[in-house]
Backbone as a printed PyTorch tensor [residue, N CA C, xyz], in Angstrom:
tensor([[[ 87.2150,  89.0120,  98.3740],
         [ 86.5680,  90.2000,  98.9050],
         [ 85.7380,  90.8240,  97.7870]],

        [[ 84.5140,  91.1850,  98.0790],
         [ 83.6430,  91.7710,  97.0750],
         [ 83.9920,  93.2430,  96.8630]],

        [[ 83.5070,  93.7750,  95.7680],
         [ 83.7320,  95.1850,  95.4790],
         [ 83.1150,  96.0890,  96.5240]],

        [[ 81.9710,  95.6590,  97.0730],
         [ 81.3120,  96.4650,  98.1030],
         [ 82.1550,  96.5600,  99.3670]],

        [[ 82.7670,  95.4530,  99.7380],
         [ 83.6200,  95.4530, 100.9310],
         [ 84.8340,  96.3370, 100.6860]],

        [[ 85.4290,  96.1970,  99.5070],
         [ 86.5880,  97.0220,  99.1800],
         [ 86.2210,  98.5020,  99.1780]],

        [[ 85.0610,  98.8330,  98.6400],
         [ 84.5840, 100.2180,  98.6320],
         [ 84.4070, 100.7460, 100.0530]],

        [[ 83.8460,  99.9200, 100.9210],
         [ 83.6580, 100.3180, 102.3200],
         [ 85.0040, 100.5310, 103.0030]],

        [[ 85.9670,  99.6610, 102.7130],
         [ 87.3090,  99.8060, 103.2800],
         [ 87.9120, 101.1420, 102.8550]],

        [[ 87.7820, 101.4840, 101.5820],
         [ 88.3280, 102.7570, 101.0950],
         [ 87.6490, 103.9460, 101.7620]],

        [[ 86.3340, 103.8820, 101.8950],
         [ 85.6040, 104.9750, 102.5440],
         [ 86.0650, 105.1680, 103.9810]],

        [[ 86.2120, 104.0780, 104.7110],
         [ 86.6660, 104.1800, 106.1020],
         [ 88.0840, 104.7320, 106.1650]],

        [[ 88.9430, 104.2780, 105.2490],
         [ 90.3230, 104.7600, 105.2200],
         [ 90.3640, 106.2640, 104.9640]],

        [[ 89.5490, 106.7250, 104.0240],
         [ 89.5090, 108.1560, 103.7170],
         [ 88.9730, 108.9840, 104.8820]],

        [[ 88.1720, 108.3650, 105.7320],
         [ 87.6400, 109.0580, 106.9110],
         [ 88.6350, 109.0740, 108.0690]],

        [[ 89.7710, 108.4080, 107.8770],
         [ 90.8050, 108.4530, 108.8920],
         [ 90.7200, 107.3600, 109.9420]],

        [[ 89.9250, 106.3410, 109.6810],
         [ 89.8100, 105.2380, 110.6340],
         [ 91.0670, 104.3780, 110.5450]],

        [[ 91.5420, 103.8850, 111.6660],
         [ 92.7790, 103.1080, 111.6820],
         [ 92.6120, 101.8000, 110.9120]],

        [[ 93.7160, 101.2830, 110.4300],
         [ 93.7190, 100.0520, 109.6450],
         [ 93.1580,  98.8840, 110.4620]],

        [[ 93.5240,  98.7920, 111.7150],
         [ 93.0180,  97.7000, 112.5680],
         [ 91.5050,  97.7960, 112.7640]],

        [[ 91.0070,  99.0080, 113.0000],
         [ 89.5710,  99.1750, 113.1770],
         [ 88.8230,  98.8560, 111.8860]],

        [[ 89.3800,  99.2550, 110.7580],
         [ 88.7620,  98.9530, 109.4660],
         [ 88.6570,  97.4460, 109.2790]],

        [[ 89.7270,  96.7380, 109.5970],
         [ 89.7240,  95.2780, 109.4560],
         [ 88.6320,  94.6660, 110.3180]],

        [[ 88.4670,  95.1430, 111.5310],
         [ 87.4360,  94.6280, 112.4260],
         [ 86.0360,  94.9200, 111.9370]],

        [[ 85.8010,  96.1310, 111.4670],
         [ 84.4770,  96.5110, 110.9620],
         [ 84.1340,  95.7160, 109.7090]],

        [[ 85.0760,  95.5970, 108.7960],
         [ 84.8290,  94.8600, 107.5550],
         [ 84.4840,  93.4070, 107.8510]],

        [[ 85.1820,  92.8160, 108.7870],
         [ 84.8980,  91.4280, 109.1560],
         [ 83.5200,  91.3040, 109.8010]],

        [[ 83.1690,  92.2400, 110.6540],
         [ 81.8670,  92.1930, 111.3220],
         [ 80.7180,  92.3740, 110.3320]],

        [[ 80.8940,  93.2260, 109.3470],
         [ 79.8190,  93.4970, 108.3970],
         [ 79.6890,  92.4320, 107.3120]],

        [[ 80.7960,  91.9090, 106.8570],
         [ 80.7450,  91.0150, 105.6980],
         [ 81.0360,  89.5610, 106.0340]],

        [[ 81.4300,  89.3200, 107.2620],
         [ 81.8320,  87.9720, 107.6930],
         [ 82.9970,  87.4410, 106.8640]],

        [[ 83.7160,  88.3680, 106.2570],
         [ 84.9370,  88.0410, 105.5220],
         [ 86.0890,  88.5900, 106.3310]],

        [[ 87.0400,  87.7600, 106.6510],
         [ 88.1850,  88.2210, 107.4370],
         [ 89.0670,  89.0840, 106.5370]],

        [[ 89.1910,  90.3310, 106.9050],
         [ 90.0110,  91.2840, 106.1680],
         [ 91.1410,  91.6890, 107.0960]],

        [[ 92.3380,  91.2420, 106.7990],
         [ 93.4800,  91.5660, 107.6360],
         [ 93.9660,  92.9790, 107.4180]],

        [[ 94.7330,  93.4620, 108.3760],
         [ 95.2660,  94.8230, 108.2380],
         [ 96.1780,  94.9470, 107.0300]],

        [[ 96.8260,  93.8500, 106.6380],
         [ 97.6680,  93.8850, 105.4390],
         [ 96.8250,  94.0980, 104.1830]],

        [[ 95.6580,  93.4620, 104.1350],
         [ 94.7540,  93.6460, 102.9910],
         [ 94.2560,  95.0820, 102.9390]],

        [[ 93.9320,  95.6420, 104.0930],
         [ 93.4880,  97.0350, 104.1440],
         [ 94.6130,  97.9450, 103.6370]],

        [[ 95.8330,  97.6770, 104.0460],
         [ 96.9700,  98.4850, 103.6020],
         [ 97.1680,  98.3770, 102.0950]],

        [[ 96.9980,  97.1820, 101.5320],
         [ 97.1300,  97.0150, 100.0740],
         [ 96.0610,  97.7950,  99.3300]],

        [[ 94.8360,  97.7450,  99.8270],
         [ 93.7380,  98.4850,  99.2000],
         [ 94.0280,  99.9800,  99.2640]],

        [[ 94.4610, 100.4530, 100.4170],
         [ 94.7630, 101.8740, 100.5940],
         [ 95.9270, 102.2950,  99.6940]],

        [[ 96.9080, 101.4350,  99.5250],
         [ 98.0610, 101.7460,  98.6740],
         [ 97.6140, 101.9580,  97.2300]],

        [[ 96.6680, 101.1250,  96.7670],
         [ 96.1540, 101.3060,  95.4030],
         [ 95.4870, 102.6610,  95.2660]],

        [[ 94.7260, 103.0570,  96.2870],
         [ 94.0790, 104.3630,  96.2710],
         [ 95.1170, 105.4720,  96.2260]],

        [[ 96.1600, 105.3440,  97.0340],
         [ 97.2120, 106.3580,  97.0670],
         [ 97.9450, 106.4450,  95.7310]],

        [[ 98.1600, 105.3040,  95.0650],
         [ 98.8120, 105.3010,  93.7590],
         [ 97.9450, 106.0100,  92.7190]],

        [[ 96.6630, 105.7360,  92.7490],
         [ 95.7360, 106.3940,  91.8230],
         [ 95.7100, 107.8880,  92.0740]],

        [[ 95.6950, 108.2730,  93.3360],
         [ 95.6930, 109.6910,  93.6850],
         [ 96.9840, 110.3700,  93.2320]],

        [[ 98.1130, 109.7020,  93.4280],
         [ 99.3910, 110.2680,  93.0110],
         [ 99.4170, 110.4630,  91.4940]],

        [[ 98.9540, 109.4800,  90.7410],
         [ 98.9090, 109.5990,  89.2820],
         [ 98.0440, 110.7810,  88.8710]],

        [[ 96.9110, 110.9620,  89.5350],
         [ 96.0220, 112.0650,  89.2140],
         [ 96.6800, 113.4120,  89.5180]],

        [[ 97.3400, 113.4970,  90.6850],
         [ 98.0020, 114.7490,  91.0590],
         [ 99.1300, 115.1090,  90.1050]],

        [[ 99.8100, 114.1020,  89.5790],
         [100.9770, 114.3430,  88.7290],
         [100.6340, 114.3480,  87.2420]],

        [[ 99.3450, 114.3000,  86.8880],
         [ 98.9590, 114.2640,  85.4830],
         [ 99.3270, 115.5750,  84.7980]],

        [[ 99.4990, 115.5030,  83.5020],
         [ 99.8410, 116.6860,  82.7230],
         [ 98.6050, 117.5620,  82.5580]],

        [[ 98.7720, 118.8400,  82.7410],
         [ 97.6820, 119.7870,  82.5530],
         [ 97.8690, 120.6110,  81.2870]],

        [[ 98.8550, 120.2790,  80.4990],
         [ 99.1680, 121.0360,  79.3040],
         [ 98.1930, 120.7680,  78.1590]],

        [[ 97.4570, 119.6630,  78.2190],
         [ 96.5750, 119.2710,  77.1290],
         [ 95.3140, 120.1250,  77.0450]],

        [[ 94.9160, 120.7440,  78.1340],
         [ 93.6710, 121.4840,  78.1700],
         [ 93.9340, 122.9590,  78.4310]],

        [[ 92.9720, 123.7670,  78.0010],
         [ 93.0450, 125.1930,  78.2980],
         [ 92.1570, 125.4830,  79.4830]],

        [[ 92.6520, 126.2740,  80.3850],
         [ 91.8950, 126.6480,  81.5610],
         [ 91.6730, 128.1560,  81.5600]],

        [[ 90.4460, 128.5900,  81.8170],
         [ 90.1680, 130.0380,  81.8200],
         [ 90.8580, 130.7470,  82.9750]]])
């Protein structure tokens, strides 16, 4: 799967499109079969990155 396809999958996921619909759209646009499991794995990576960002330490910087 190319980076562009993965980026499109993430954008659709963030817009609230269902995993099955994302898989269908990605396949139609890229002619690459993207299963719902692959979409879930991509989304999980996004969620992990988001969780790390939310839980980051804020003690290192001063905020006005």
